[in-house]
FIBA-787091 format. One record per atom (N, C-alpha, C): residue in three letters; x, y, z. Coordinates in steps of 0.1 Angstrom, whole numbers, padded with zeros to 4 digits, always signed. Last residue first. Example, Ala and Ser with C-alpha at 12.3 -4.5 7.8 and 13.67 -1.06 7.14 Angstrom:
<recs>
ser+0128-0022+0071 ser+0137-0011+0071 ser+0129+0000+0079 ala+0132-0057+0078 ala+0123-0045+0078 ala+0132-0033+0078 
</recs>
This chain:
<recs>
pro-0013-0269-0678 pro-0001-0278-0681 pro+0007-0272-0692 leu-0026-0248-0655 leu-0025-0249-0670 leu-0012-0257-0673 tyr-0049-0248-0629 tyr-0036-0251-0634 tyr-0036-0253-0649 thr-0070-0220-0622 thr-0069-0234-0627 thr-0055-0236-0633 val-0088-0201-0600 val-0075-0202-0606 val-0073-0217-0609 lys-0116-0180-0597 lys-0111-0194-0599 lys-0098-0193-0606 val-0143-0163-0582 val-0128-0163-0586 val-0123-0177-0586 asp-0170-0154-0580 asp-0166-0166-0586 asp-0152-0165-0591 asp-0168-0118-0581 asp-0175-0131-0577 asp-0169-0142-0585 phe-0165-0084-0571 phe-0160-0096-0578 phe-0167-0108-0572 ser-0175-0049-0578 ser-0174-0061-0570 ser-0170-0073-0578 pro-0173-0013-0576 pro-0173-0026-0583 pro-0171-0037-0573 cys-0194+0007-0553 cys-0181+0003-0559 cys-0182-0010-0566 gly-0216+0034-0548 gly-0214+0020-0549 gly-0201+0017-0557 leu-0219+0060-0540 leu-0230+0054-0546 leu-0228+0039-0548 asp-0197+0072-0530 asp-0205+0065-0520 asp-0216+0058-0527 tyr-0166+0070-0547 tyr-0180+0074-0547 tyr-0187+0066-0537 gly-0140+0062-0555 gly-0141+0073-0546 gly-0156+0078-0544 cys-0122+0035-0562 cys-0136+0039-0560 cys-0136+0050-0550 glu-0104+0013-0579 glu-0103+0027-0575 glu-0117+0033-0574 ile-0093-0020-0571 ile-0104-0011-0574 ile-0100+0003-0570 gly-0078-0052-0579 gly-0078-0038-0575 gly-0089-0030-0579 leu-0064-0083-0571 leu-0076-0076-0576 leu-0076-0062-0570 asn-0037-0104-0581 asn-0042-0092-0572 asn-0054-0086-0579 ile-0022-0136-0579 ile-0030-0126-0585 ile-0034-0116-0575 gly+0012-0150-0579 gly-0003-0151-0578 gly-0010-0141-0585 gly+0040-0161-0600 gly+0033-0153-0589 gly+0018-0155-0590 ser+0065-0157-0626 ser+0056-0164-0617 ser+0049-0155-0608 glu+0076-0140-0646 glu+0078-0155-0647 glu+0068-0162-0638 tyr+0080-0115-0665 tyr+0070-0118-0655 tyr+0069-0134-0655 gly+0099-0114-0685 gly+0101-0106-0673 gly+0091-0108-0662 gln+0085-0111-0718 gln+0094-0117-0708 gln+0095-0108-0696 leu+0056-0117-0738 leu+0064-0107-0730 leu+0072-0114-0720 thr+0032-0117-0762 thr+0043-0124-0757 thr+0053-0115-0751 ile-0004-0115-0761 ile+0009-0109-0763 ile+0019-0119-0758 ser-0037-0111-0772 ser-0027-0121-0769 ser-0013-0114-0772 gln-0072-0102-0767 gln-0058-0099-0770 gln-0049-0110-0766 ile-0097-0114-0767 ile-0096-0100-0770 ile-0082-0097-0774 glu-0118-0142-0772 glu-0104-0137-0771 glu-0104-0123-0776 arg-0145-0151-0753 arg-0141-0145-0765 arg-0127-0138-0764 gly-0154-0159-0728 gly-0149-0169-0737 gly-0144-0164-0750 asp-0159-0135-0715 asp-0170-0144-0718 asp-0166-0155-0728 val-0130-0123-0728 val-0142-0119-0721 val-0153-0128-0725 lys-0094-0128-0725 lys-0107-0132-0730 lys-0118-0126-0722 leu-0060-0125-0732 leu-0072-0119-0726 leu-0084-0124-0733 thr-0029-0141-0726 thr-0041-0140-0734 thr-0053-0135-0726 phe+0006-0141-0728 phe-0006-0137-0720 phe-0018-0134-0729 thr+0035-0161-0727 thr+0023-0156-0735 thr+0012-0153-0725 asp+0057-0174-0717 asp+0058-0159-0719 asp+0046-0153-0726 asp+0039-0198-0700 asp+0053-0194-0704 asp+0054-0179-0705 lys+0008-0186-0699 lys+0015-0198-0702 lys+0029-0194-0708 val-0022-0174-0687 val-0007-0171-0687 val+0000-0185-0689 gln-0052-0159-0694 gln-0045-0171-0695 gln-0030-0168-0696 val-0080-0145-0679 val-0066-0142-0683 val-0059-0155-0682 glu-0113-0134-0683 glu-0104-0146-0682 glu-0090-0142-0687 leu-0143-0122-0669 leu-0130-0119-0674 leu-0121-0131-0672 thr-0176-0121-0674 thr-0166-0129-0668 thr-0153-0126-0676 ser-0199-0093-0668 ser-0192-0103-0677 ser-0181-0110-0669 gly-0210-0073-0653 gly-0215-0087-0651 gly-0208-0097-0659 ser-0209-0048-0678 ser-0209-0051-0664 ser-0216-0065-0662 ala-0191-0056-0708 ala-0204-0052-0702 ala-0203-0056-0687 phe-0167-0045-0728 phe-0169-0053-0716 phe-0181-0048-0709 asn-0159-0045-0763 asn-0167-0040-0751 asn-0167-0050-0740 ser-0137-0037-0784 ser-0139-0049-0776 ser-0146-0044-0763 gly-0130-0013-0796 gly-0141-0021-0802 gly-0145-0033-0794 lys-0108-0004-0783 lys-0121+0003-0781 lys-0133-0005-0787 asn-0081-0012-0775 asn-0092-0021-0780 asn-0106-0015-0778 gln-0059+0001-0766 gln-0070+0000-0757 gln-0082-0008-0762 gly-0025-0013-0772 gly-0037-0005-0775 gly-0049-0008-0766 ala-0008-0031-0758 ala-0010-0032-0772 ala-0023-0025-0776 ile-0007-0021-0731 ile+0005-0028-0738 ile+0003-0028-0753 pro-0016+0009-0715 pro-0020-0002-0723 pro-0007-0008-0730 leu-0008+0019-0682 leu-0005+0021-0696 leu-0009+0008-0704 thr-0013+0037-0653 thr-0016+0025-0659 thr-0016+0027-0675 asp-0014+0060-0638 asp-0001+0053-0639 asp-0003+0040-0645 ser-0040+0068-0637 ser-0031+0077-0645 ser-0017+0071-0646 his-0051+0049-0620 his-0054+0048-0634 his-0045+0057-0643 ser-0023+0039-0599 ser-0036+0045-0601 ser-0039+0044-0616 ser+0001+0025-0598 ser-0006+0027-0585 ser-0020+0033-0587 gly+0001+0005-0627 gly+0008+0012-0616 gly+0000+0013-0604 ile+0003-0021-0650 ile-0006-0015-0640 ile+0003-0009-0629 phe+0002-0025-0684 phe+0012-0023-0673 phe+0005-0015-0662 ala-0024-0045-0698 ala-0018-0032-0695 ala-0007-0035-0684 leu-0050-0055-0721 leu-0038-0059-0713 leu-0030-0046-0711 tyr-0083-0041-0717 tyr-0071-0043-0724 tyr-0060-0048-0715 val-0114-0026-0723 val-0107-0036-0716 val-0095-0039-0724 gln-0141-0002-0720 gln-0128-0006-0726 gln-0121-0016-0717 asp-0164+0010-0714 asp-0164-0005-0715 asp-0151-0010-0721 phe-0156+0037-0693 phe-0167+0030-0700 phe-0165+0015-0701 ala-0126+0035-0680 ala-0133+0044-0689 ala-0143+0036-0697 ile-0109+0005-0677 ile-0109+0019-0673 ile-0117+0027-0684 leu-0098-0022-0668 leu-0111-0018-0672 leu-0113-0004-0668 ala-0068-0040-0675 ala-0074-0028-0670 ala-0088-0026-0676 val-0048-0068-0666 val-0059-0063-0674 val-0065-0051-0667 gly-0013-0072-0663 gly-0027-0077-0662 gly-0036-0070-0671 ile+0016-0067-0645 ile+0011-0070-0658 ile-0003-0076-0655 tyr+0027-0040-0623 tyr+0022-0053-0626 tyr+0019-0055-0640 lys+0056-0020-0618 lys+0043-0022-0624 lys+0040-0037-0626 ser+0082-0020-0609 ser+0072-0011-0602 ser+0058-0013-0607 ser+0098-0052-0606 ser+0095-0039-0612 ser+0085-0032-0605 ser+0098-0077-0596 ser+0108-0068-0590 ser+0106-0054-0596 ile+0071-0100-0587 ile+0079-0091-0597 ile+0089-0083-0589 asn+0047-0119-0586 asn+0060-0120-0580 asn+0070-0113-0589 thr+0023-0119-0600 thr+0026-0107-0592 thr+0040-0108-0585 arg+0007-0130-0622 arg+0021-0132-0619 arg+0027-0120-0612 val-0017-0104-0628 val-0013-0118-0627 val+0002-0118-0626 ala-0044-0081-0618 ala-0029-0084-0620 ala-0027-0099-0619 val-0069-0061-0628 val-0066-0075-0624 val-0052-0078-0628 val-0089-0032-0620 val-0077-0038-0626 val-0075-0052-0620 val-0113-0007-0625 val-0110-0020-0621 val-0098-0026-0628 asp-0128+0024-0616 asp-0119+0017-0624 asp-0116+0003-0617 ser-0163+0034-0616 ser-0150+0032-0610 ser-0141+0024-0618 gln-0187+0059-0625 gln-0181+0046-0628 gln-0167+0046-0622 ala-0199+0084-0623 ala-0197+0076-0611 ala-0191+0063-0613 ala-0203+0093-0648 ala-0192+0099-0641 ala-0189+0092-0628 ser-0211+0063-0668 ser-0214+0076-0661 ser-0202+0081-0654 phe-0206+0038-0678 phe-0209+0049-0688 phe-0213+0062-0681 gln-0220+0022-0649 gln-0211+0022-0661 gln-0216+0032-0671 phe-0230+0018-0624 phe-0230+0031-0630 phe-0220+0032-0642 pro-0209-0010-0613 pro-0221-0001-0613 pro-0218+0012-0619 ile-0196-0037-0626 ile-0192-0023-0625 ile-0205-0015-0625 asn-0185-0069-0616 asn-0197-0061-0617 asn-0193-0046-0616 ile-0170-0098-0629 ile-0168-0084-0624 ile-0181-0076-0627 asn-0157-0130-0622 asn-0169-0122-0627 asn-0168-0108-0620 val-0128-0145-0634 val-0135-0138-0623 val-0147-0130-0630 ser-0101-0168-0639 ser-0114-0163-0643 ser-0121-0157-0632 leu-0069-0176-0649 leu-0077-0169-0639 leu-0090-0165-0646 val-0048-0203-0655 val-0059-0195-0661 val-0067-0189-0649 tyr-0012-0208-0655 tyr-0026-0210-0650 tyr-0036-0201-0658 asn+0021-0213-0647 asn+0011-0214-0658 asn-0003-0217-0653 lys+0029-0206-0619 lys+0035-0201-0631 lys+0025-0201-0643 trp+0032-0203-0584 trp+0024-0204-0595 trp+0031-0199-0608 glu+0049-0196-0563 glu+0052-0208-0570 glu+0043-0211-0582 pro+0040-0173-0551 pro+0051-0172-0560 pro+0054-0184-0568 his+0012-0163-0542 his+0016-0177-0545 his+0028-0175-0555 asn-0011-0145-0526 asn+0004-0145-0527 asn+0009-0160-0529 leu-0037-0129-0538 leu-0033-0143-0534 leu-0018-0144-0537 gly-0051-0097-0526 gly-0045-0107-0535 gly-0042-0120-0529 ile-0063-0064-0530 ile-0064-0076-0522 ile-0058-0087-0531 trp-0060-0027-0530 trp-0056-0041-0534 trp-0059-0052-0524 ile-0070+0002-0546 ile-0071-0006-0533 ile-0069-0020-0537 tyr-0053+0027-0564 tyr-0059+0014-0564 tyr-0059+0008-0550 lys-0060+0062-0554 lys-0051+0051-0557 lys-0059+0037-0557 gly-0076+0082-0545 gly-0072+0083-0559 gly-0062+0072-0563 ser-0085+0084-0519 ser-0071+0086-0521 ser-0067+0087-0536 thr-0111+0079-0511 thr-0109+0091-0519 thr-0094+0094-0522 asn-0130+0050-0512 asn-0117+0056-0507 asn-0114+0067-0517 ser-0156+0028-0502 ser-0151+0039-0510 ser-0139+0045-0503 leu-0148-0007-0495 leu-0154+0006-0491 leu-0148+0017-0499 val-0152-0033-0519 val-0143-0025-0510 val-0151-0012-0507 thr-0161-0068-0523 thr-0161-0054-0527 thr-0152-0046-0517 leu-0174-0098-0534 leu-0162-0092-0527 leu-0161-0077-0533 arg-0207-0110-0526 arg-0197-0106-0536 arg-0186-0098-0528 lys-0229-0115-0512 lys-0221-0126-0516 lys-0211-0122-0527 asp-0237-0089-0505 asp-0245-0097-0514 asp-0237-0108-0520 ser-0204-0082-0498 ser-0217-0077-0498 ser-0225-0084-0509 thr-0175-0083-0479 thr-0183-0091-0488 thr-0197-0085-0486 ile-0147-0060-0479 ile-0158-0066-0473 ile-0165-0075-0484 trp-0118-0042-0472 trp-0125-0051-0481 trp-0136-0058-0473 asp-0102-0012-0472 asp-0112-0020-0463 asp-0120-0029-0473 gly-0067-0007-0480 gly-0081-0005-0480 gly-0089-0014-0471 ser-0043-0033-0491 ser-0047-0019-0487 ser-0062-0018-0487 ile-0040-0060-0490 ile-0029-0052-0492 ile-0031-0038-0488 val-0052-0089-0475 val-0056-0075-0478 val-0043-0067-0478 gln-0051-0120-0489 gln-0043-0110-0482 gln-0047-0096-0485 trp-0069-0150-0488 trp-0068-0136-0493 trp-0059-0128-0484 asp-0072-0173-0473 asp-0060-0172-0483 asp-0058-0158-0488 ala-0096-0172-0460 ala-0084-0167-0453 ala-0071-0167-0462 lys-0122-0161-0482 lys-0114-0171-0475 lys-0101-0165-0469 tyr-0149-0138-0473 tyr-0138-0143-0482 tyr-0129-0152-0474 asn-0183-0148-0464 asn-0171-0139-0464 asn-0161-0144-0474 asn-0195-0173-0477 asn-0194-0169-0462 asn-0181-0161-0461 glu-0195-0171-0504 glu-0207-0174-0498 glu-0207-0170-0483 phe-0174-0166-0523 phe-0177-0156-0512 phe-0191-0158-0506 asn-0163-0184-0539 asn-0175-0177-0544 asn-0181-0168-0534 asp-0131-0194-0549 asp-0139-0187-0538 asp-0151-0180-0545 glu-0102-0214-0554 glu-0116-0211-0558 glu-0123-0204-0546 phe-0071-0226-0568 phe-0079-0218-0558 phe-0093-0215-0564 leu-0063-0246-0585 leu-0054-0241-0576 leu-0061-0233-0565 ile-0076-0274-0599 ile-0080-0261-0594 ile-0070-0257-0583 gly-0070-0300-0606 gly-0064-0289-0614 gly-0067-0275-0609 asp-0078-0322-0592 asp-0088-0316-0601 asp-0082-0304-0609 ala-0054-0326-0578 ala-0059-0337-0586 ala-0070-0331-0596 pro-0029-0300-0580 pro-0041-0306-0574 pro-0047-0317-0584 ile+0006-0301-0580 ile-0006-0300-0589 ile-0018-0307-0582 glu+0026-0282-0560 glu+0019-0295-0562 glu+0007-0293-0570 phe+0056-0267-0555 phe+0043-0266-0562 phe+0038-0280-0564 thr+0071-0256-0525 thr+0070-0267-0535 thr+0056-0267-0542 pro+0079-0221-0522 pro+0071-0233-0518 pro+0070-0244-0529 thr+0112-0211-0525 thr+0099-0211-0531 thr+0091-0223-0527 leu+0130-0203-0495 leu+0128-0211-0507 leu+0113-0210-0512 thr+0152-0185-0478 thr+0138-0185-0482 thr+0136-0192-0495 gln+0176-0204-0461 gln+0172-0196-0471 gln+0157-0196-0474 thr+0198-0209-0434 thr+0185-0211-0439 thr+0181-0200-0450 ala+0232-0217-0441 ala+0222-0208-0436 ala+0209-0210-0443 pro+0241-0253-0440 pro+0241-0239-0446 pro+0230-0231-0440 pro+0251-0271-0411 pro+0242-0269-0422 pro+0243-0255-0428 ile+0282-0285-0405 ile+0273-0274-0402 ile+0264-0271-0414 thr+0290-0317-0393 thr+0287-0309-0405 thr+0277-0298-0402 pro+0313-0320-0366 pro+0299-0321-0372 pro+0297-0312-0384 ser+0345-0334-0370 ser+0337-0322-0368 ser+0323-0324-0374 ala+0353-0366-0356 ala+0351-0357-0368 ala+0342-0346-0364 pro+0373-0368-0327 pro+0361-0371-0334 pro+0359-0361-0346 val+0405-0381-0325 val+0398-0368-0325 val+0385-0371-0333 glu+0419-0404-0304 glu+0412-0402-0316 glu+0403-0390-0315 thr+0451-0401-0291 thr+0436-0400-0288 thr+0430-0397-0302 pro+0478-0422-0286 pro+0472-0412-0294 pro+0456-0413-0292 ala+0492-0426-0253 ala+0485-0432-0264 ala+0478-0422-0272 ile+0522-0416-0242 ile+0508-0413-0242 ile+0502-0419-0255 ala+0549-0425-0222 ala+0543-0426-0235 ala+0528-0424-0234 pro+0561-0402-0198 pro+0556-0415-0202 pro+0549-0414-0215 ser+0590-0382-0204 ser+0576-0383-0201 ser+0571-0396-0205 pro+0622-0378-0188 pro+0614-0384-0199 pro+0599-0386-0195 thr+0633-0348-0176 thr+0629-0361-0173 thr+0620-0367-0184 asp+0640-0322-0179 asp+0646-0331-0189 asp+0642-0346-0186 gln+0613-0300-0176 gln+0624-0307-0170 gln+0629-0318-0181 ala+0603-0269-0191 ala+0601-0284-0189 ala+0614-0290-0184 pro+0599-0239-0174 pro+0606-0247-0184 pro+0605-0262-0180 thr+0566-0229-0168 thr+0578-0233-0162 thr+0586-0242-0172 pro+0550-0201-0183 pro+0552-0215-0182 pro+0565-0219-0176 val+0535-0176-0165 val+0547-0179-0173 val+0549-0194-0172 pro+0501-0164-0167 pro+0512-0173-0160 pro+0523-0176-0170 ile+0492-0132-0167 ile+0494-0144-0176 ile+0505-0153-0170 thr+0468-0115-0151 thr+0481-0120-0150 thr+0482-0133-0159 pro+0448-0092-0170 pro+0449-0104-0161 pro+0464-0110-0162 ser+0454-0058-0167 ser+0453-0070-0176 ser+0455-0082-0166 leu+0433-0036-0150 leu+0446-0043-0151 leu+0444-0055-0159 ala+0419-0006-0156 ala+0416-0021-0157 ala+0430-0028-0159 leu+0425+0020-0134 leu+0428+0014-0147 leu+0425-0001-0146 pro+0403+0042-0118 pro+0411+0030-0117 pro+0413+0024-0131 thr+0405+0076-0121 thr+0398+0064-0126 thr+0407+0052-0125 ala+0404+0102-0099 ala+0413+0091-0104 ala+0405+0079-0108 thr+0396+0134-0102 thr+0390+0121-0100 thr+0399+0110-0106 val+0403+0163-0088 val+0408+0154-0097 val+0403+0140-0093 val+0391+0194-0084 val+0389+0181-0080 val+0394+0171-0091 val+0402+0224-0073 val+0402+0215-0085 val+0402+0201-0080 gln+0389+0254-0062 gln+0393+0240-0058 gln+0392+0232-0071 ile+0399+0286-0057 ile+0394+0276-0067 ile+0399+0263-0063 val+0390+0311-0036 val+0398+0299-0037 val+0392+0290-0047 pro+0391+0346-0044 pro+0384+0333-0042 pro+0393+0321-0044 pro+0414+0367-0025 pro+0409+0362-0038 pro+0401+0349-0035 lys+0405+0388+0002 lys+0412+0377-0002 lys+0406+0372-0015 pro+0408+0423+0005 pro+0399+0411+0003 pro+0407+0400-0003 ala+0431+0438+0029 ala+0427+0436+0015 ala+0418+0423+0014 asn+0442+0440+0054 asn+0428+0444+0052 asn+0422+0441+0038 ala+0468+0432+0050 ala+0460+0425+0060 ala+0445+0428+0058 leu+0478+0451+0032 leu+0476+0437+0028 leu+0468+0429+0037 gly+0477+0474+0047 gly+0468+0473+0035 gly+0467+0458+0031 met+0496+0469+0067 met+0482+0470+0071 met+0473+0469+0059 arg+0519+0468+0050 arg+0515+0456+0057 arg+0500+0457+0062 tyr+0519+0496+0043 tyr+0518+0485+0033 tyr+0513+0472+0039 phe+0523+0509+0067 phe+0510+0510+0061 phe+0508+0500+0050 tyr+0550+0499+0072 tyr+0539+0496+0081 tyr+0525+0497+0075 phe+0564+0510+0050 phe+0563+0495+0051 phe+0551+0491+0061 ala+0562+0537+0057 ala+0556+0532+0044 ala+0554+0517+0045 val+0577+0538+0080 val+0563+0541+0081 val+0555+0536+0068 gly+0602+0530+0071 gly+0595+0522+0081 gly+0580+0525+0082 gly+0608+0551+0053 gly+0606+0537+0048 gly+0599+0528+0058 phe+0610+0573+0071 phe+0599+0572+0061 phe+0597+0558+0056 ala+0633+0563+0085 ala+0620+0566+0092 ala+0609+0565+0082 gly+0652+0563+0064 gly+0648+0550+0071 gly+0635+0551+0079 leu+0654+0590+0058 leu+0648+0580+0048 leu+0644+0567+0054 ile+0665+0599+0082 ile+0652+0603+0078 ile+0645+0594+0068 leu+0690+0585+0082 leu+0680+0583+0093 leu+0666+0587+0089 cys+0701+0595+0059 cys+0698+0581+0060 cys+0688+0578+0071 ser+0704+0622+0066 ser+0695+0618+0055 ser+0692+0603+0056 leu+0723+0620+0088 leu+0709+0625+0090 leu+0699+0621+0079 ile+0745+0610+0073 ile+0739+0602+0084 ile+0725+0606+0087 leu+0750+0632+0056 leu+0746+0619+0050 leu+0740+0610+0061 ser+0756+0652+0074 ser+0744+0653+0066 ser+0740+0640+0060 leu+0780+0641+0084 leu+0769+0643+0093 leu+0756+0645+0085 ile+0796+0642+0061 ile+0793+0629+0067 ile+0781+0630+0076 arg+0797+0669+0057 arg+0790+0661+0047 arg+0787+0647+0053 asn+0811+0678+0079 asn+0797+0683+0077 asn+0790+0674+0067 gly+0836+0666+0074 gly+0828+0662+0086 gly+0813+0667+0084 arg+0844+0679+0051 arg+0841+0665+0050 arg+0833+0660+0062 arg+0848+0705+0061 arg+0837+0703+0051 arg+0834+0688+0050 arg+0870+0700+0077 arg+0857+0705+0083 arg+0846+0702+0073 thr+0889+0693+0059 thr+0885+0684+0070 thr+0872+0688+0076 pro+0892+0716+0044 pro+0887+0704+0038 pro+0882+0694+0048 gly+0904+0735+0063 gly+0890+0737+0057 gly+0885+0724+0051 pro+0922+0721+0091 pro+0921+0727+0078 pro+0907+0727+0073 leu+0914+0730+0125 leu+0917+0720+0114 leu+0916+0727+0101 gln+0927+0748+0150 gln+0918+0749+0139 gln+0923+0739+0128 met+0928+0740+0184 met+0935+0741+0171 met+0924+0741+0160 pro+0933+0747+0218 pro+0923+0746+0206 pro+0932+0748+0194 ile+0946+0728+0241 ile+0950+0738+0231 ile+0941+0737+0220 val+0945+0721+0274 val+0936+0721+0262 val+0941+0732+0253 ile+0964+0704+0295 ile+0963+0717+0288 ile+0955+0715+0275 lys+0959+0688+0324 lys+0959+0687+0310 lys+0956+0700+0304 lys+0979+0682+0351 lys+0969+0691+0346 lys+0971+0690+0331 asn+0999+0668+0363 asn+0987+0660+0359 asn+0977+0669+0352 pro+1018+0686+0371 pro+1022+0677+0360 pro+1009+0670+0355 gln+1021+0716+0380 gln+1010+0707+0380 gln+1012+0697+0369 thr+1043+0731+0375 thr+1041+0726+0388 thr+1030+0716+0389 asp+1050+0744+0353 asp+1049+0729+0352 asp+1048+0723+0366 asp+1048+0772+0336 asp+1043+0766+0349 asp+1041+0751+0347 val+1078+0783+0321 val+1064+0777+0319 val+1061+0770+0333 pro+1094+0814+0323 pro+1093+0800+0326 pro+1079+0795+0325 glu+1104+0835+0296 glu+1094+0833+0308 glu+1093+0819+0310 gly+1119+0836+0274 gly+1127+0836+0287 gly+1118+0835+0298 asp+1095+0852+0255 asp+1108+0845+0255 asp+1115+0847+0268 val+1063+0846+0265 val+1073+0855+0263 val+1087+0848+0264 pro+1039+0824+0250 pro+1048+0828+0261 pro+1059+0838+0257 pro+1010+0836+0232 pro+1023+0829+0233 pro+1031+0833+0244 glu+0978+0833+0243 glu+0989+0842+0241 glu+1002+0834+0242 pro+0957+0810+0225 pro+0963+0816+0238 pro+0975+0824+0234 pro+0930+0818+0202 pro+0943+0812+0205 pro+0950+0818+0217 glu+0896+0814+0209 glu+0907+0823+0207 glu+0920+0817+0210 val+0871+0798+0193 val+0882+0797+0203 val+0893+0807+0199 asp+0853+0803+0171 asp+0848+0800+0184 asp+0859+0801+0195 glu+0866+0806+0147 glu+0859+0817+0152 glu+0854+0815+0166 leu+0878+0782+0143 leu+0886+0793+0145 leu+0879+0805+0151 pro+0864+0752+0159 pro+0864+0763+0149 pro+0872+0775+0153 ala+0887+0727+0170 ala+0876+0737+0173 ala+0876+0747+0162 pro+0899+0696+0180 pro+0897+0706+0170 pro+0885+0715+0173 leu+0919+0692+0208 leu+0906+0691+0202 leu+0905+0701+0191 ile+0943+0675+0225 ile+0941+0684+0213 ile+0928+0682+0207 leu+0953+0672+0255 leu+0942+0667+0247 leu+0940+0678+0236 phe+0981+0664+0276 phe+0975+0673+0266 phe+0965+0666+0258 ser+0993+0645+0290 ser+0987+0656+0297 ser+0980+0666+0288 glu+1005+0626+0275 glu+0991+0623+0279 glu+0985+0634+0286 pro+1032+0634+0271 pro+1022+0636+0260 pro+1008+0634+0264 asp+1054+0648+0288 asp+1042+0641+0292 asp+1031+0643+0281 gln+1078+0656+0273 gln+1079+0651+0287 gln+1066+0643+0291 glu+1069+0664+0248 glu+1078+0653+0249 glu+1079+0647+0263 leu+1052+0685+0255 leu+1047+0673+0249 leu+1056+0661+0249 leu+1070+0703+0266 leu+1060+0696+0275 leu+1054+0684+0268 thr+1085+0710+0243 thr+1092+0703+0254 thr+1082+0696+0263 lys+1065+0722+0229 lys+1072+0710+0223 lys+1078+0702+0234 leu+1061+0744+0244 leu+1050+0734+0242 leu+1056+0721+0237 ala+1084+0758+0240 ala+1081+0753+0253 ala+1071+0742+0253 pro+1084+0764+0212 pro+1094+0755+0217 pro+1090+0750+0231 phe+1051+0763+0197 phe+1061+0770+0204 phe+1071+0760+0210 val+1046+0744+0167 val+1042+0750+0180 val+1054+0756+0187 asn+1057+0732+0145 asn+1053+0746+0143 asn+1048+0752+0156 asp+1060+0706+0151 asp+1072+0714+0150 asp+1069+0729+0149 val+1035+0694+0148 val+1040+0697+0162 val+1052+0707+0161 met+1033+0688+0122 met+1025+0699+0127 met+1030+0703+0141 
</recs>
């Protein structure tokens, strides 16, 4: 580019290149100097004077400078906006409500440590002294578990296993099973009960097997709607739901029966024997020997059957009485051993 300048300028540049400062300037702003006339001497009397020669740079260089300047200004503006936005963001975080703090409590449960098991020390090779053998005592005999045994049956000298005439209340041997039992006019009776079920009192003797039961029975208001039912059970040590015994139900009928919880649950074994009348105040007798059951009224035999499944047991007396007019009663109860 220097070769295109005037020959005199070229000579000056070669002599003192630091005396000139070439600045780019737009073409429209600086007017180019008049070229020297051929043969006119150049004023070089001032060697330290710097000559400023405006020059026009090519068009692409100018556009590149404008783009760089625009890019720098854009970066500055964006940086300013970014700083302001970051400031407000920090202020918003500072004033924002803090989330609740959740505390988690962890409870450490101490573990039960196993007891320290001592490790046996290896035995030394030293010989141990002789130990005399020790006699081991015999283990004591452990008795078998206690079992509920049937009471030992002892035959009384007079043969009477039980007897009660209710002169002074009823004896302690009686066990009230249900209802309210009392003695009235020296007879055993029960207070009226509207449950519709038999009310029971008995003698619990599972060791009894062969015997004869006799009992006097009074039935008030017989042959009327106020008549109550009476049952007598023998060999009551049973596993079934029904006793075996005698039923006096409806008027004067008497018969051997399977006795349930009420008169509607009581069934005759061999018919109701309608012709065998039982009058109030009569003595009922039931004889049990082995598998044979015999029914008598005032010494007169009514029925006799043979039946298995009822091996032993005492006696129960039962009444179903729902009337206040009066309930049946018992007297002179006697149980005699039968060989």
